[in-house]
N, CA, C and O atoms as a GROMACS GRO file, in nm:
protein
  268
    1MET      N    1   2.436  -9.515   2.622
    1MET     CA    2   2.462  -9.443   2.509
    1MET      C    3   2.613  -9.437   2.510
    1MET      O    4   2.696  -9.484   2.432
    2ARG      N    5   2.628  -9.344   2.655
    2ARG     CA    6   2.789  -9.367   2.666
    2ARG      C    7   2.847  -9.502   2.706
    2ARG      O    8   2.967  -9.516   2.682
    3ALA      N    9   2.769  -9.625   2.773
    3ALA     CA   10   2.852  -9.687   2.794
    3ALA      C   11   2.919  -9.777   2.672
    3ALA      O   12   3.030  -9.827   2.653
    4ALA      N   13   2.783  -9.770   2.593
    4ALA     CA   14   2.823  -9.797   2.458
    4ALA      C   15   2.996  -9.748   2.379
    4ALA      O   16   3.109  -9.789   2.349
    5MET      N   17   2.909  -9.641   2.378
    5MET     CA   18   2.997  -9.530   2.325
    5MET      C   19   3.197  -9.605   2.430
    5MET      O   20   3.287  -9.635   2.352
    6GLN      N   21   3.212  -9.614   2.509
    6GLN     CA   22   3.276  -9.640   2.559
    6GLN      C   23   3.371  -9.747   2.590
    6GLN      O   24   3.472  -9.748   2.661
    7GLU      N   25   3.303  -9.858   2.504
    7GLU     CA   26   3.307  -9.996   2.482
    7GLU      C   27   3.362 -10.012   2.334
    7GLU      O   28   3.459 -10.084   2.312
    8ALA      N   29   3.293  -9.938   2.227
    8ALA     CA   30   3.376  -9.954   2.127
    8ALA      C   31   3.460  -9.904   2.083
    8ALA      O   32   3.510  -9.943   1.978
    9LEU      N   33   3.506  -9.791   2.156
    9LEU     CA   34   3.632  -9.738   2.180
    9LEU      C   35   3.753  -9.820   2.217
    9LEU      O   36   3.867  -9.845   2.178
   10SER      N   37   3.681  -9.843   2.298
   10SER     CA   38   3.764  -9.932   2.403
   10SER      C   39   3.835 -10.070   2.328
   10SER      O   40   3.955 -10.094   2.336
   11ALA      N   41   3.758 -10.134   2.270
   11ALA     CA   42   3.726 -10.255   2.122
   11ALA      C   43   3.854 -10.166   2.046
   11ALA      O   44   3.972 -10.189   2.075
   12ALA      N   45   3.836 -10.119   2.002
   12ALA     CA   46   3.872 -10.056   1.906
   12ALA      C   47   4.063  -9.998   1.919
   12ALA      O   48   4.152 -10.040   1.846
   13ILE      N   49   4.080  -9.909   2.016
   13ILE     CA   50   4.177  -9.894   2.104
   13ILE      C   51   4.294 -10.041   2.106
   13ILE      O   52   4.409 -10.049   2.063
   14ARG      N   53   4.199 -10.154   2.183
   14ARG     CA   54   4.261 -10.279   2.248
   14ARG      C   55   4.291 -10.332   2.107
   14ARG      O   56   4.399 -10.390   2.122
   15ASP      N   57   4.252 -10.345   1.970
   15ASP     CA   58   4.189 -10.428   1.861
   15ASP      C   59   4.315 -10.307   1.787
   15ASP      O   60   4.397 -10.376   1.727
   16ARG      N   61   4.351 -10.154   1.776
   16ARG     CA   62   4.461 -10.106   1.676
   16ARG      C   63   4.612 -10.170   1.773
   16ARG      O   64   4.706 -10.246   1.749
   17LEU      N   65   4.565 -10.093   1.881
   17LEU     CA   66   4.795 -10.122   1.977
   17LEU      C   67   4.810 -10.233   1.966
   17LEU      O   68   4.928 -10.266   1.959
   18GLY      N   69   4.690 -10.365   1.957
   18GLY     CA   70   4.739 -10.579   1.977
   18GLY      C   71   4.741 -10.551   2.082
   18GLY      O   72   4.838 -10.481   2.109
   19LEU      N   73   4.684 -10.570   2.152
   19LEU     CA   74   4.674 -10.583   2.290
   19LEU      C   75   4.630 -10.641   2.353
   19LEU      O   76   4.514 -10.604   2.339
   20PRO      N   77   4.628 -10.767   2.473
   20PRO     CA   78   4.500 -10.859   2.540
   20PRO      C   79   4.415 -10.822   2.548
   20PRO      O   80   4.402 -10.707   2.505
   21ALA      N   81   4.297 -10.889   2.610
   21ALA     CA   82   4.199 -10.857   2.656
   21ALA      C   83   4.169 -10.805   2.759
   21ALA      O   84   4.073 -10.736   2.793
   22GLU      N   85   4.313 -10.866   2.843
   22GLU     CA   86   4.324 -10.830   3.001
   22GLU      C   87   4.439 -10.648   3.007
   22GLU      O   88   4.504 -10.586   3.091
   23SER      N   89   4.419 -10.642   2.928
   23SER     CA   90   4.517 -10.511   2.940
   23SER      C   91   4.352 -10.405   2.968
   23SER      O   92   4.238 -10.416   2.921
   24LEU      N   93   4.440 -10.275   3.098
   24LEU     CA   94   4.291 -10.192   3.110
   24LEU      C   95   4.323 -10.034   3.031
   24LEU      O   96   4.256  -9.931   3.040
   25LEU      N   97   4.474 -10.065   2.938
   25LEU     CA   98   4.501  -9.955   2.934
   25LEU      C   99   4.430  -9.884   2.805
   25LEU      O  100   4.444  -9.765   2.776
   26PRO      N  101   4.338  -9.993   2.722
   26PRO     CA  102   4.262  -9.924   2.625
   26PRO      C  103   4.092  -9.891   2.718
   26PRO      O  104   4.043  -9.791   2.666
   27ASP      N  105   4.029  -9.928   2.796
   27ASP     CA  106   3.942  -9.925   2.851
   27ASP      C  107   3.938  -9.776   2.964
   27ASP      O  108   3.847  -9.712   3.018
   28VAL      N  109   4.124  -9.764   2.962
   28VAL     CA  110   4.105  -9.595   3.072
   28VAL      C  111   4.114  -9.509   2.953
   28VAL      O  112   4.030  -9.421   2.971
   29ILE      N  113   4.158  -9.495   2.871
   29ILE     CA  114   4.191  -9.400   2.781
   29ILE      C  115   4.051  -9.433   2.674
   29ILE      O  116   4.054  -9.381   2.562
   30GLY      N  117   3.948  -9.508   2.706
   30GLY     CA  118   3.802  -9.500   2.620
   30GLY      C  119   3.761  -9.467   2.728
   30GLY      O  120   3.662  -9.405   2.689
   31GLY      N  121   3.757  -9.458   2.838
   31GLY     CA  122   3.710  -9.402   3.012
   31GLY      C  123   3.698  -9.278   2.935
   31GLY      O  124   3.589  -9.246   2.889
   32ALA      N  125   3.815  -9.197   2.913
   32ALA     CA  126   3.874  -9.051   2.940
   32ALA      C  127   3.784  -8.994   2.827
   32ALA      O  128   3.683  -8.926   2.843
   33VAL      N  129   3.849  -9.041   2.690
   33VAL     CA  130   3.752  -9.043   2.554
   33VAL      C  131   3.594  -9.018   2.600
   33VAL      O  132   3.525  -8.925   2.558
   34ALA      N  133   3.557  -9.107   2.682
   34ALA     CA  134   3.351  -9.088   2.692
   34ALA      C  135   3.338  -9.012   2.784
   34ALA      O  136   3.221  -9.021   2.821
   35ALA      N  137   3.423  -8.901   2.877
   35ALA     CA  138   3.446  -8.853   2.991
   35ALA      C  139   3.450  -8.694   2.932
   35ALA      O  140   3.366  -8.604   2.920
   36ALA      N  141   3.582  -8.709   2.902
   36ALA     CA  142   3.599  -8.568   2.747
   36ALA      C  143   3.455  -8.487   2.717
   36ALA      O  144   3.403  -8.376   2.730
   37CYS      N  145   3.422  -8.643   2.659
   37CYS     CA  146   3.300  -8.614   2.529
   37CYS      C  147   3.138  -8.515   2.579
   37CYS      O  148   3.056  -8.431   2.542
   38ASP      N  149   3.189  -8.621   2.711
   38ASP     CA  150   3.066  -8.572   2.792
   38ASP      C  151   3.077  -8.448   2.892
   38ASP      O  152   2.983  -8.376   2.927
   39VAL      N  153   3.198  -8.439   2.929
   39VAL     CA  154   3.191  -8.316   2.917
   39VAL      C  155   3.146  -8.173   2.852
   39VAL      O  156   3.084  -8.083   2.908
   40ALA      N  157   3.181  -8.174   2.757
   40ALA     CA  158   3.197  -8.105   2.557
   40ALA      C  159   3.033  -8.070   2.614
   40ALA      O  160   3.003  -7.962   2.664
   41SER      N  161   2.909  -8.222   2.589
   41SER     CA  162   2.816  -8.232   2.586
   41SER      C  163   2.760  -8.135   2.657
   41SER      O  164   2.695  -8.042   2.610
   42HIS      N  165   2.796  -8.162   2.829
   42HIS     CA  166   2.707  -8.029   2.908
   42HIS      C  167   2.756  -7.980   2.916
   42HIS      O  168   2.745  -7.950   3.035
   43ARG      N  169   2.860  -7.900   2.863
   43ARG     CA  170   2.899  -7.745   2.864
   43ARG      C  171   2.816  -7.713   2.742
   43ARG      O  172   2.757  -7.608   2.767
   44TRP      N  173   2.783  -7.760   2.615
   44TRP     CA  174   2.779  -7.747   2.474
   44TRP      C  175   2.581  -7.744   2.487
   44TRP      O  176   2.500  -7.686   2.414
   45LEU      N  177   2.562  -7.816   2.586
   45LEU     CA  178   2.411  -7.813   2.690
   45LEU      C  179   2.356  -7.671   2.742
   45LEU      O  180   2.267  -7.600   2.693
   46TYR      N  181   2.420  -7.656   2.834
   46TYR     CA  182   2.422  -7.530   2.864
   46TYR      C  183   2.484  -7.364   2.852
   46TYR      O  184   2.441  -7.270   2.919
   47ALA      N  185   2.607  -7.353   2.739
   47ALA     CA  186   2.602  -7.279   2.725
   47ALA      C  187   2.557  -7.166   2.703
   47ALA      O  188   2.490  -7.188   2.603
   48ASP      N  189   2.549  -7.086   2.720
   48ASP     CA  190   2.488  -6.972   2.700
   48ASP      C  191   2.564  -6.824   2.719
   48ASP      O  192   2.574  -6.768   2.828
   49PRO      N  193   2.621  -6.765   2.577
   49PRO     CA  194   2.506  -6.810   2.439
   49PRO      C  195   2.620  -6.907   2.418
   49PRO      O  196   2.728  -6.919   2.476
   50PRO      N  197   2.544  -6.994   2.284
   50PRO     CA  198   2.511  -7.102   2.231
   50PRO      C  199   2.644  -7.092   2.147
   50PRO      O  200   2.670  -6.999   2.071
   51VAL      N  201   2.742  -7.228   2.176
   51VAL     CA  202   2.863  -7.244   2.118
   51VAL      C  203   2.860  -7.359   2.086
   51VAL      O  204   2.814  -7.445   2.161
   52PRO      N  205   2.927  -7.394   1.921
   52PRO     CA  206   2.909  -7.519   1.842
   52PRO      C  207   3.030  -7.674   1.932
   52PRO      O  208   3.144  -7.694   1.974
   53LEU      N  209   2.938  -7.721   1.919
   53LEU     CA  210   2.969  -7.897   1.972
   53LEU      C  211   3.089  -7.939   1.920
   53LEU      O  212   3.180  -7.991   1.985
   54ARG      N  213   3.089  -7.914   1.795
   54ARG     CA  214   3.241  -7.942   1.810
   54ARG      C  215   3.363  -7.864   1.849
   54ARG      O  216   3.469  -7.926   1.864
   55SER      N  217   3.361  -7.819   1.855
   55SER     CA  218   3.423  -7.693   1.920
   55SER      C  219   3.497  -7.752   2.032
   55SER      O  220   3.617  -7.776   2.040
   56LEU      N  221   3.365  -7.777   2.151
   56LEU     CA  222   3.413  -7.808   2.265
   56LEU      C  223   3.480  -7.963   2.294
   56LEU      O  224   3.578  -7.999   2.359
   57LEU      N  225   3.341  -8.062   2.182
   57LEU     CA  226   3.472  -8.150   2.145
   57LEU      C  227   3.600  -8.146   2.085
   57LEU      O  228   3.664  -8.250   2.095
   58GLU      N  229   3.650  -8.062   2.031
   58GLU     CA  230   3.781  -8.073   1.957
   58GLU      C  231   3.903  -8.002   2.100
   58GLU      O  232   4.007  -8.062   2.125
   59GLU      N  233   3.870  -7.892   2.164
   59GLU     CA  234   3.936  -7.847   2.297
   59GLU      C  235   3.890  -7.950   2.435
   59GLU      O  236   3.917  -7.901   2.544
   60ALA      N  237   3.830  -8.072   2.437
   60ALA     CA  238   3.812  -8.162   2.518
   60ALA      C  239   3.936  -8.278   2.544
   60ALA      O  240   4.002  -8.327   2.635
   61LEU      N  241   3.923  -8.283   2.419
   61LEU     CA  242   4.005  -8.424   2.340
   61LEU      C  243   4.087  -8.336   2.362
   61LEU      O  244   4.096  -8.360   2.483
   62ARG      N  245   4.200  -8.197   2.336
   62ARG     CA  246   4.336  -8.134   2.276
   62ARG      C  247   4.405  -8.165   2.447
   62ARG      O  248   4.522  -8.202   2.456
   63HIS      N  249   4.312  -8.142   2.587
   63HIS     CA  250   4.331  -8.173   2.671
   63HIS      C  251   4.396  -8.286   2.703
   63HIS      O  252   4.505  -8.282   2.759
   64LEU      N  253   4.312  -8.441   2.658
   64LEU     CA  254   4.384  -8.514   2.656
   64LEU      C  255   4.464  -8.595   2.544
   64LEU      O  256   4.453  -8.717   2.529
   65ALA      N  257   4.542  -8.518   2.470
   65ALA     CA  258   4.630  -8.543   2.398
   65ALA      C  259   4.720  -8.470   2.484
   65ALA      O  260   4.807  -8.556   2.498
   66ASP      N  261   4.766  -8.351   2.564
   66ASP     CA  262   4.835  -8.299   2.635
   66ASP      C  263   4.952  -8.408   2.712
   66ASP      O  264   5.072  -8.396   2.736
   67TYR      N  265   4.845  -8.527   2.739
   67TYR     CA  266   4.945  -8.586   2.831
   67TYR      C  267   4.972  -8.708   2.749
   67TYR      O  268   5.054  -8.791   2.789
   0.00000   0.00000   0.00000
């Protein structure tokens, strides 16, 4: 599931930016977003007390936006 999500993200980024197939940038960005989602999901799964997944996803993605 994660690999499919990352591949779809990379393809969408490549299309949106109009980059050639050999460009690494879309794959790097797609991988970073997928990793951020993994981290947020892991934190959500083990949170005690429970926290909303959406807030964790938003926080994780904000960290990427800082760079």
